[in-house]
Kinemage of the C-alpha trace (Angstrom):
@kinemage 1
@onewidth
@group {chain A} dominant
@subgroup {mainchain}
@vectorlist {calphas} color= white
{ca met a 1} P 9.604 -1.478 19.786
{ca lys a 2} L 9.441 1.764 17.826
{ca thr a 3} L 6.378 3.991 18.051
{ca leu a 4} L 5.571 6.611 15.438
{ca thr a 5} L 2.572 8.931 15.350
{ca val a 6} L 0.383 9.997 12.466
{ca ala a 7} L -0.378 13.521 13.662
{ca leu a 8} L -3.971 14.387 12.749
{ca asp a 9} L -5.079 16.354 15.829
{ca glu a 10} L -7.850 14.467 17.634
{ca arg a 11} L -7.627 11.635 15.072
{ca ser a 12} L -3.911 11.028 15.606
{ca tyr a 13} L -2.880 7.419 16.029
{ca pro a 14} L 0.220 5.332 16.755
{ca ile a 15} L 2.198 3.001 14.516
{ca tyr a 16} L 3.896 0.282 16.549
{ca ile a 17} L 6.878 -1.425 14.880
{ca gly a 18} L 8.803 -4.332 16.364
{ca ala a 19} L 9.216 -8.062 16.837
{ca asp a 20} L 6.724 -10.357 18.581
{ca leu a 21} L 4.085 -7.633 18.828
{ca leu a 22} L 1.203 -10.042 18.221
{ca ser a 23} L 1.929 -11.574 21.624
{ca gln a 24} L 1.457 -8.234 23.398
{ca ala a 25} L -2.244 -8.086 24.204
{ca asp a 26} L -2.264 -4.539 25.542
{ca leu a 27} L -1.061 -3.079 22.237
{ca leu a 28} L -4.338 -4.251 20.740
{ca thr a 29} L -6.857 -4.036 23.559
{ca arg a 30} L -5.961 -0.475 24.559
{ca his a 31} L -7.478 0.642 21.254
{ca ile a 32} L -10.734 -1.314 21.578
{ca gln a 33} L -13.491 0.738 23.167
{ca ser a 34} L -16.422 -1.727 23.179
{ca lys a 35} L -17.146 -5.428 23.642
{ca gln a 36} L -17.989 -6.093 19.990
{ca val a 37} L -15.021 -6.930 17.730
{ca ile a 38} L -14.953 -8.273 14.191
{ca ile a 39} L -11.754 -9.607 12.638
{ca val a 40} L -11.459 -9.494 8.847
{ca thr a 41} L -8.750 -11.713 7.400
{ca asn a 42} L -8.208 -14.120 4.507
{ca glu a 43} L -7.728 -17.818 3.863
{ca thr a 44} L -3.936 -17.528 3.807
{ca val a 45} L -3.453 -15.441 6.941
{ca ala a 46} L -6.158 -16.982 9.137
{ca pro a 47} L -4.393 -20.335 9.736
{ca leu a 48} L -1.184 -18.486 10.598
{ca tyr a 49} L -2.226 -15.612 12.848
{ca leu a 50} L -5.952 -15.516 13.600
{ca gln a 51} L -5.571 -17.540 16.798
{ca asn a 52} L -2.771 -15.202 17.981
{ca val a 53} L -5.205 -12.294 17.837
{ca leu a 54} L -8.199 -14.202 19.217
{ca ala a 55} L -6.135 -15.232 22.245
{ca his a 56} L -6.163 -11.604 23.439
{ca leu a 57} L -9.900 -11.131 22.982
{ca ser a 58} L -11.529 -13.669 25.294
{ca ala a 59} L -13.287 -10.850 27.158
{ca tyr a 60} L -14.962 -9.617 23.966
{ca his a 61} L -17.764 -10.744 21.667
{ca val a 62} L -15.693 -11.605 18.590
{ca glu a 63} L -16.775 -12.560 15.091
{ca ser a 64} L -14.465 -13.392 12.197
{ca val a 65} L -14.813 -13.056 8.439
{ca ile a 66} L -12.346 -15.087 6.384
{ca leu a 67} L -12.248 -13.904 2.774
{ca pro a 68} L -10.570 -15.426 -0.275
{ca asp a 69} L -6.999 -14.265 -0.851
{ca gly a 70} L -6.048 -12.121 -3.819
{ca glu a 71} L -6.431 -8.755 -5.534
{ca gln a 72} L -9.159 -10.224 -7.750
{ca phe a 73} L -11.358 -10.521 -4.643
{ca lys a 74} L -11.065 -6.842 -3.699
{ca thr a 75} L -14.687 -6.266 -4.661
{ca phe a 76} L -18.050 -5.123 -3.365
{ca asp a 77} L -19.069 -8.782 -3.072
{ca ser a 78} L -16.276 -9.365 -0.555
{ca val a 79} L -17.111 -6.221 1.395
{ca asn a 80} L -20.746 -7.316 1.515
{ca leu a 81} L -19.657 -10.477 3.334
{ca ile a 82} L -18.261 -8.200 6.061
{ca phe a 83} L -21.510 -6.226 6.207
{ca asp a 84} L -23.501 -9.476 6.340
{ca lys a 85} L -21.588 -10.606 9.423
{ca leu a 86} L -21.821 -7.204 11.131
{ca leu a 87} L -25.585 -7.020 10.588
{ca ala a 88} L -26.322 -10.652 11.413
{ca ser a 89} L -24.347 -10.259 14.649
{ca lys a 90} L -26.156 -6.996 15.474
{ca phe a 91} L -22.940 -5.022 15.833
{ca ser a 92} L -23.385 -1.408 16.934
{ca arg a 93} L -21.560 1.717 15.841
{ca asn a 94} L -19.310 1.331 18.903
{ca ser a 95} L -17.831 -1.860 17.439
{ca thr a 96} L -14.207 -2.293 16.379
{ca leu a 97} L -13.045 -3.938 13.159
{ca ile a 98} L -9.557 -5.483 13.049
{ca ala a 99} L -8.028 -5.848 9.576
{ca leu a 100} L -5.582 -8.749 9.794
{ca gly a 101} L -3.834 -9.251 6.472
{ca gly a 102} L -2.171 -7.559 3.542
{ca gly a 103} L -3.192 -4.494 1.601
{ca val a 104} L -6.326 -6.022 0.102
{ca ile a 105} L -7.690 -6.942 3.537
{ca gly a 106} L -6.650 -3.583 4.998
{ca asp a 107} L -8.314 -1.639 2.187
{ca met a 108} L -11.553 -3.620 2.270
{ca gly a 109} L -11.693 -3.821 6.054
{ca gly a 110} L -11.136 -0.087 6.344
{ca phe a 111} L -13.767 0.604 3.681
{ca ala a 112} L -16.300 -1.580 5.498
{ca ala a 113} L -15.480 0.206 8.760
{ca ala a 114} L -15.916 3.600 7.102
{ca cys a 115} L -19.334 2.622 5.731
{ca tyr a 116} L -20.941 0.514 8.453
{ca gln a 117} L -23.360 2.722 10.392
{ca arg a 118} L -21.400 5.644 8.866
{ca gly a 119} L -18.202 4.675 10.617
{ca ile a 120} L -16.881 2.283 13.253
{ca ala a 121} L -13.400 2.054 14.735
{ca phe a 122} L -10.806 -0.129 13.055
{ca ile a 123} L -7.273 -1.316 13.687
{ca gln a 124} L -4.699 -2.348 11.100
{ca ile a 125} L -2.514 -5.423 11.663
{ca pro a 126} L -0.667 -5.687 8.338
{ca thr a 127} L 0.926 -9.034 7.497
{ca thr a 128} L 2.755 -8.241 4.240
{ca leu a 129} L 5.739 -5.963 3.791
{ca leu a 130} L 3.848 -3.798 1.315
{ca ala a 131} L 0.978 -3.288 3.747
{ca gln a 132} L 3.374 -2.600 6.615
{ca val a 133} L 5.301 0.138 4.814
{ca asp a 134} L 2.472 1.706 2.868
{ca ser a 135} L -1.189 0.748 2.638
{ca ser a 136} L -1.888 0.251 6.367
{ca val a 137} L -0.870 3.850 7.140
{ca gly a 138} L -2.784 6.900 5.983
{ca gly a 139} L -6.427 5.893 5.861
{ca lys a 140} L -6.900 5.081 2.180
{ca thr a 141} L -9.575 2.405 1.909
{ca gly a 142} L -11.568 1.012 -0.973
{ca val a 143} L -12.328 -1.624 -3.564
{ca asn a 144} L -11.470 -2.180 -7.205
{ca his a 145} L -13.749 -1.802 -10.205
{ca leu a 146} L -13.349 -3.654 -13.483
{ca leu a 147} L -12.559 -0.312 -15.134
{ca gly a 148} L -10.134 1.033 -12.547
{ca lys a 149} L -8.194 0.114 -9.420
{ca asn a 150} L -9.123 1.760 -6.107
{ca met a 151} L -11.557 4.115 -7.788
{ca ile a 152} L -14.235 3.547 -5.131
{ca gly a 153} L -13.335 4.171 -1.508
{ca ala a 154} L -12.955 6.597 1.359
{ca phe a 155} L -10.318 8.298 3.474
{ca tyr a 156} L -10.814 6.747 6.909
{ca gln a 157} L -8.080 6.597 9.535
{ca pro a 158} L -7.467 3.614 11.834
{ca gln a 159} L -7.138 3.752 15.614
{ca ala a 160} L -3.699 2.136 15.448
{ca val a 161} L -1.339 0.210 13.182
{ca ile a 162} L 0.469 -2.784 14.717
{ca ile a 163} L 3.452 -3.919 12.626
{ca asp a 164} L 5.021 -7.173 13.791
{ca val a 165} L 8.133 -7.840 11.686
{ca asp a 166} L 8.056 -11.507 12.714
{ca val a 167} L 5.019 -12.160 10.499
{ca leu a 168} L 7.250 -11.549 7.481
{ca asp a 169} L 8.897 -14.914 8.212
{ca thr a 170} L 5.896 -16.609 6.578
{ca leu a 171} L 5.702 -14.243 3.583
{ca asp a 172} L 6.716 -15.810 0.269
{ca asp a 173} L 9.605 -14.336 -1.710
{ca arg a 174} L 7.430 -12.811 -4.433
{ca gln a 175} L 5.226 -10.949 -1.945
{ca phe a 176} L 8.294 -9.840 -0.017
{ca ala a 177} L 9.927 -8.386 -3.139
{ca ala a 178} L 6.659 -6.644 -4.001
{ca gly a 179} L 6.824 -4.829 -0.667
{ca leu a 180} L 10.344 -3.641 -1.427
{ca ala a 181} L 8.963 -1.704 -4.406
{ca glu a 182} L 7.151 0.649 -2.033
{ca val a 183} L 10.217 0.906 0.226
{ca ile a 184} L 12.340 1.988 -2.756
{ca lys a 185} L 9.653 4.500 -3.673
{ca tyr a 186} L 10.146 6.398 -0.434
{ca gly a 187} L 13.830 6.900 -1.125
{ca leu a 188} L 13.069 8.064 -4.650
{ca ile a 189} L 10.441 10.640 -3.748
{ca arg a 190} L 11.720 12.006 -0.461
{ca asp a 191} L 15.074 10.807 0.870
{ca leu a 192} L 18.253 10.394 -1.205
{ca glu a 193} L 20.160 9.200 1.865
{ca phe a 194} L 17.634 6.387 2.370
{ca phe a 195} L 17.872 5.464 -1.319
{ca val a 196} L 21.646 5.169 -0.974
{ca trp a 197} L 21.158 3.032 2.162
{ca leu a 198} L 18.872 0.754 0.135
{ca glu a 199} L 21.487 0.420 -2.594
{ca glu a 200} L 24.001 -0.623 0.055
{ca asn a 201} L 21.641 -2.952 1.960
{ca ile a 202} L 19.228 -4.463 -0.544
{ca asp a 203} L 20.888 -7.886 -0.255
{ca val a 204} L 20.626 -7.711 3.540
{ca leu a 205} L 16.926 -6.886 3.231
{ca leu a 206} L 16.362 -9.776 0.832
{ca ala a 207} L 17.981 -12.029 3.447
{ca arg a 208} L 15.299 -10.684 5.854
{ca asp a 209} L 17.716 -9.414 8.453
{ca lys a 210} L 15.409 -8.190 11.243
{ca thr a 211} L 17.493 -5.133 12.146
{ca ala a 212} L 17.630 -3.922 8.550
{ca leu a 213} L 13.953 -4.730 8.000
{ca thr a 214} L 12.864 -2.828 11.093
{ca tyr a 215} L 14.895 0.186 9.985
{ca ala a 216} L 13.461 0.120 6.452
{ca ile a 217} L 9.898 -0.224 7.760
{ca glu a 218} L 10.401 2.538 10.308
{ca gln a 219} L 11.835 4.958 7.747
{ca ser a 220} L 9.071 4.204 5.255
{ca cys a 221} L 6.339 4.663 7.863
{ca arg a 222} L 7.986 7.831 9.159
{ca met a 223} L 7.883 9.388 5.699
{ca lys a 224} L 4.335 8.200 5.080
{ca ala a 225} L 3.190 9.619 8.434
{ca glu a 226} L 4.832 12.985 7.728
{ca val a 227} L 3.153 13.277 4.346
{ca val a 228} L -0.276 12.194 5.607
{ca ala a 229} L -0.104 14.656 8.514
{ca glu a 230} L 0.602 17.456 6.056
{ca asp a 231} L -1.907 16.427 3.388
{ca glu a 232} L -4.446 13.853 4.557
{ca his a 233} L -6.775 13.982 1.554
{ca glu a 234} L -4.166 14.158 -1.203
{ca gly a 235} L -4.681 17.755 -2.244
{ca gly a 236} L -0.942 18.288 -2.753
{ca ile a 237} L 2.192 16.568 -1.519
{ca arg a 238} L 0.507 13.251 -0.663
{ca ala a 239} L 0.087 12.647 -4.378
{ca thr a 240} L 3.858 12.116 -4.607
{ca leu a 241} L 3.339 8.803 -2.799
{ca asn a 242} L 1.780 7.635 -6.070
{ca leu a 243} L 5.064 7.615 -7.983
{ca gly a 244} L 4.723 4.811 -10.537
{ca his a 245} L 1.135 4.113 -9.526
{ca thr a 246} L -0.661 5.649 -12.525
{ca phe a 247} L 1.351 3.346 -14.781
{ca gly a 248} L 1.129 0.495 -12.267
{ca his a 249} L -2.626 0.656 -11.824
{ca ala a 250} L -3.016 0.567 -15.613
{ca ile a 251} L -0.966 -2.641 -15.682
{ca glu a 252} L -3.027 -4.233 -12.902
{ca thr a 253} L -6.329 -3.306 -14.555
{ca gly a 254} L -5.257 -4.118 -18.102
{ca met a 255} L -3.678 -7.472 -17.270
{ca gly a 256} L -6.404 -8.533 -14.839
{ca tyr a 257} L -6.256 -8.072 -11.076
{ca gly a 258} L -3.851 -10.528 -9.519
{ca thr a 259} L -1.743 -11.191 -12.630
{ca tyr a 260} L 0.827 -8.713 -11.317
{ca leu a 261} L 1.146 -8.049 -7.607
{ca his a 262} L 0.646 -4.391 -6.749
{ca gly a 263} L 4.310 -3.897 -5.880
{ca glu a 264} L 5.406 -5.558 -9.121
{ca ala a 265} L 3.208 -3.233 -11.155
{ca val a 266} L 4.490 -0.220 -9.170
{ca ala a 267} L 8.089 -1.281 -9.850
{ca ile a 268} L 7.449 -1.347 -13.601
{ca gly a 269} L 5.475 1.899 -13.329
{ca thr a 270} L 8.311 3.611 -11.485
{ca cys a 271} L 10.797 2.558 -14.164
{ca leu a 272} L 8.426 4.018 -16.765
{ca ala a 273} L 8.151 7.216 -14.701
{ca ala a 274} L 11.952 7.397 -14.508
{ca asp a 275} L 12.215 7.050 -18.285
{ca leu a 276} L 9.593 9.755 -18.747
{ca ser a 277} L 11.401 11.964 -16.212
{ca gln a 278} L 14.527 11.744 -18.371
{ca arg a 279} L 12.549 12.596 -21.516
{ca lys a 280} L 11.164 15.675 -19.734
{ca gly a 281} L 14.684 16.825 -18.851
{ca phe a 282} L 14.731 16.017 -15.124
{ca leu a 283} L 16.788 12.863 -14.622
{ca asn a 284} L 19.941 12.003 -16.519
{ca ala a 285} L 20.619 8.621 -18.093
{ca ala a 286} L 22.815 7.505 -15.183
{ca asp a 287} L 20.003 8.242 -12.702
{ca val a 288} L 17.571 6.105 -14.701
{ca val a 289} L 20.023 3.201 -14.885
{ca arg a 290} L 20.622 3.469 -11.155
{ca ile a 291} L 16.889 3.321 -10.389
{ca ile a 292} L 16.207 0.396 -12.694
{ca his a 293} L 19.197 -1.514 -11.332
{ca leu a 294} L 17.921 -1.272 -7.751
{ca phe a 295} L 14.535 -2.677 -8.741
{ca glu a 296} L 16.292 -5.489 -10.594
{ca arg a 297} L 18.414 -6.286 -7.543
{ca ala a 298} L 15.226 -6.420 -5.477
{ca asn a 299} L 13.956 -9.231 -7.749
{ca leu a 300} L 11.241 -7.039 -9.246
{ca pro a 301} L 10.067 -6.819 -12.864
{ca ile a 302} L 11.142 -3.718 -14.775
{ca lys a 303} L 9.628 -4.220 -18.245
{ca ser a 304} L 6.131 -3.278 -19.326
{ca pro a 305} L 3.907 -6.205 -20.372
{ca thr a 306} L 4.076 -6.638 -24.138
{ca glu a 307} L 0.358 -7.486 -24.164
{ca leu a 308} L -0.490 -3.825 -23.456
{ca thr a 309} L -0.083 -1.579 -26.467
{ca ala a 310} L 0.855 2.041 -25.854
{ca glu a 311} L -2.621 3.096 -26.961
{ca arg a 312} L -4.317 0.673 -24.563
{ca phe a 313} L -1.965 1.784 -21.786
{ca ile a 314} L -2.967 5.419 -22.258
{ca asp a 315} L -6.665 4.505 -22.240
{ca leu a 316} L -6.180 2.736 -18.917
{ca met a 317} L -4.126 5.598 -17.462
{ca ala a 318} L -6.990 7.968 -18.256
{ca val a 319} L -8.921 6.324 -15.383
{ca asp a 320} L -6.880 7.702 -12.489
{ca lys a 321} L -7.719 9.830 -9.467
{ca lys a 322} L -4.944 12.356 -10.172
{ca asn a 323} L -6.318 13.245 -13.596
{ca val a 324} L -8.144 16.537 -14.101
{ca asp a 325} L -10.783 17.124 -16.783
{ca gly a 326} L -9.654 14.022 -18.635
{ca ala a 327} L -5.999 15.082 -18.857
{ca ile a 328} L -3.436 12.522 -17.676
{ca arg a 329} L -1.244 13.664 -14.794
{ca val a 330} L 1.662 11.685 -13.389
{ca ile a 331} L 4.285 11.970 -10.672
{ca leu a 332} L 7.815 12.358 -12.058
{ca leu a 333} L 11.238 12.691 -10.447
{ca glu a 334} L 13.151 15.962 -10.499
{ca ala a 335} L 16.052 14.024 -8.998
{ca ile a 336} L 16.588 10.878 -6.951
{ca gly a 337} L 15.100 11.891 -3.614
{ca lys a 338} L 12.745 14.558 -4.984
{ca ala a 339} L 9.411 14.007 -6.724
{ca thr a 340} L 7.262 16.447 -8.646
{ca leu a 341} L 3.645 17.154 -7.828
{ca pro a 342} L 1.200 15.669 -10.359
{ca met a 343} L 1.952 17.199 -13.735
{ca leu a 344} L 0.320 17.080 -17.125
{ca val a 345} L 2.289 15.118 -19.677
{ca asp a 346} L 2.115 15.553 -23.408
{ca asn a 347} L 0.997 12.545 -25.402
{ca leu a 348} L 4.169 12.485 -27.505
{ca ser a 349} L 6.526 12.013 -24.536
{ca leu a 350} L 4.157 9.539 -22.901
{ca met a 351} L 3.835 7.565 -26.124
{ca gln a 352} L 7.617 7.499 -26.571
{ca thr a 353} L 8.097 6.069 -23.099
{ca leu a 354} L 5.369 3.468 -23.545
{ca gln a 355} L 6.562 2.447 -27.007
{ca his a 356} L 10.282 2.289 -26.312
{ca tyr a 357} L 11.027 1.637 -22.636
{ca gly a 358} L 11.370 -2.044 -21.801
{ca arg a 359} L 10.109 -3.255 -25.173
């Protein structure tokens, strides 16, 4: 087992990474400070892993909330089901919420924990690759709105993140590939050597080799933890973690939540960002081809949906947390392994990318 730390002074917490971690009761119970525990999961994950977690909690008063599965259910209505259970069960502010699932469950569970009685403890047990390498770490929580993804939420850190690589055995190929989009992102924004390793090992990762997977997850979480420790509330360098996300969120919103998985939309968005980076004079043509080719090899989409016109795309991108005074700002790449901070982009270059890349 590997243990990393998100260093946030008195709010620091561990990330445990390894095989068969769901069988290790102490990893979970050491972070539970009261007798009241609520587990938030979904209809897909519950039959697979809910009993594994419940088996460690016989000494606790445990309630479970099983939500529908999918990005389209990342709503206030779903979060209210969590609040209903907490209130009906008379849970106190000393309670602990366990988010058992992918990024949607982690985001909503964390948001409910941040809001209930102004904050209760929560623990992340991510069950998708994307959640393991990205959304479970760093304390971003929230829900979607019809007009914009993740526009309503809170920064709220967990007590611990427990990443069991064995749960990826039950993850379908599409969800697995979607997680690789975020893994590739880390190499692009922060670590050329890791990007090269991914180029050399992407086929091994797709074969779900446990040694390679553990390494990729550890490196991704290490970089995420470093960035969050330096910039918890995204005032600077943490924004680089959103490479491809301004484009990607526009795709998810414009096409309807759930049409594209988050990682699929980020993959397309990162290819668009690479194209725009070349137009702004940062990347060369060979760099762009290299980036796109890796996403292709990871079985991820690289072309923007034809249903979204460039004009509609820009309207959707205008609803983004990085924007300032209505001006669109995006993360670009100065080079493979080095991202820019959010930067204003002129409409001409943006329009050229949206009209010509992948059409």
